[in-house]
Structure formats: structure tokens, C-alpha cells
N, C-alpha and C positions, 0 to 999 in steps of 0.2 A: 149839478145840484147845489143850489146856493146855501142851504142850511148846512150841509156837510162842509163846504168851504169855510163858513163862519166858525164852525167848531174847530177845524184844523187851525185856523188863525189863533183861536183862544188857547189851544194846546201847545202851540209852538212857543218856544222861548226865544227872546231876541238873539239874533245871530246864528240860529240853528239852520240846518239845511232845510230846503223846501220840503214840505209834506204834501201828500196827496190824500184824497178821500179814502183811498185803499188803506192808508195808515190807521184808520179808525176801526179796523177789524176787531171784533169781539169787545166793543166798548161797553156793552150792557152787561151788568152783573146778574148772575143767577143766585138767588138767596134761598137758604133752607134754614128755618129756625134762627134767622138773624146772621147766619154765617154765609160767606161767599163760597159757593161750591163750583163755580164755573163762570164763563162769560159767553155771550152770544152776539150774532149780528143777523140781519135779515136782508133779503133782496126780493123784490116783486119780479116774478118770472112768468110772463103770460098771465094765465088766470089762477095763479097760486103765489103765495108767499112762502119762500123757503128760508128756514131758520138753520144756520150753521152754529152748532154749539160746541164749546170746548169745556170739558169737565175735568176737575182736578183728581177725581176718582170715579170708578165705574158706578153707574146708577143701578140700584136694585129695581125689582119689578114695580114696586109702589111708586118710586120716583120716576120711572120711565112712564107710567101711566099719568102721573102729574104733569110731566113734560108734554105728553101727547095732548092733554087737556088745555094747557097753556098755549100751545101752538095753535090748536083749534080756535081758541078765543082770539088770538092775534089775526088769524084768517078771517074770522067773523067780523073783526073790526075793519079790516080792509075789504070785506065783501067778496073774498075769494077762499079757496081751499088753503089750508095750512099744512106744511110738511116740515120735517126736521131731519137733520143728519149730524 
């Protein structure tokens, strides 16, 4: 994946050990009211996009529904089903 390799090169500092695209885990922030409450990454797996999310605190029911809706929109963007864990 060329784009991931380019991002790794940007994130590495001169003289650091070689990085791989797996080092980009959870690069995307999850914001709530302007505060970072977690991070996420995604992978296309067959006919679905799977989002793996890491939250700094448990989600309540309303935030879980909001996450469900956001993942659905991401799936719509890719033209596949969206799921998260």
C-alpha cells in the first residue's frame, strides 16, 4: 500500500528503526465535543470494512449508537457493510 508507506516515512525520524504500515495502528482520532476520546483504524475485509477502535473510557449507549452510525457511513463511503469492534 503506497500511501501507508509514505505516511510511515513522514512519521519516522532520521536514524530511527524501520517502521511498517502496521505501526500506523489507531492513527485516526475519535473526537467528542472537541476532545479526543479514542483512536481507530480500519481494514477492508471481503465485502465489509472493519473498524477497530480503542477508547480511553467506556462508551455509554448514546455514544455507542453514534459510533454505529459513523461506521455505517464509512461503510457507505466504501460501498460495503461497516462493522466495528
